[in-house]
N, C-alpha and C positions, 0 to 999 in steps of 0.2 A: 246140839247144833246140827243142822241138816246140810250145811254147806251151800245152801242157796243164797242168792243175793239178799242181804238183810236190809230191806226197805219196807216202808209201810204204805198202805194204800187204803182208800175207802172203797168198799165193795158192798153193794146192796145196802147202803146206809150204815155199814159197820166199818170201824177203823181197825185195821189189823195188819199183821205181816203177810207178805205175798205168799209165803210158803205155808202159813197156817200155824207155825210153831213160834210162840211168843219168845222163847229163848233166843231165837235167831235175831229178833229185833231188839234185844237188850232189855226186854220187859220182865226179866226174872226179878225176884224180890230184891229191892234196892231202896235207896232213899227216895226215889221217885215213884216206886210202884211196889205194892204189897197185896197179895191175894191170900185170903184165909177162907178156904172152902170148908174148914171144920168149925167155923164160927156157928154158934147155934142160931144166929139170925140170918145166915146166908141162904138164899139171896134176900137182902133186906128190903128191896123195893118191889112193889107190884110191877109186873112186866119185865123184871130183870130175868134174863135167861141164864140159869146156872150152868148150862152146857156151853156157853160162849166163853172162850178164853179172853182174858184181858179185863176182867172186872176188878178195878182198882179199889182195894179196901183201905188204902192209906188215909183217905179223908172220910173215915167212918162217920164222924160227926162233921158236917160240912162247915168249913171255916168261913164260908160266904153267907151263912144263914142270916146274919145280922145286917147284910147289905141289901138295900132296897133294889139296887140295879144289878143284882147278880144275873149272870147269863143263863141260869138254869131254867127248867120248866116248872115254875112255881105257880101257886094259886093262893088265894087268901080266903079265910072264913072269919066270921065274926062270932065270938063267944063272950057272953057277959059284957058286951059293949067294947070288947077289945078286938083289934084286927090281928089275926094270927096267920103267919106264913105257913103254908102246907107244901112240903117238898116230896111227898110220897111218890109222885110220878116223875121225879127228876133223877136222871142218871149222870148229869154233868160232872160232878166231882169224882165219879167212879169210872170215867173214861180215861184211859192212859194218856191220851193227847191233851187232856185238860190241865195237867200239872203245871206247865209253864204259865198259862194264863192265870191260874189260881195264885201262883206265887207273885206274879206282877200285880194282881189286884190287892193282895195282902200288903205289898210294899207301897201301894198307892200310886203305881206307875200306869194304871189303865184308865 
């Protein structure tokens, strides 16, 4: 902990703590947040910046994959006559601030 005010803000399109230290914002590994930089798939998405603090691995497999109206950056491709959701460009479930919305959606409250 650095002792600075523990609040979050959006800067240059990124969500993070004002001081730059995720521990100050309460984003240490917990039930809402988990980061595993030793995972052999990390970073798992194209465009994911491994140097950026705050990549949440908690939803490694996106629980919203089955939802047509998920808020992530998805696309679709057709393979053998089937429409398949492609999420390789999506970072929504990996952003720390997405936890609450994901939980509301899973509970059917959104």
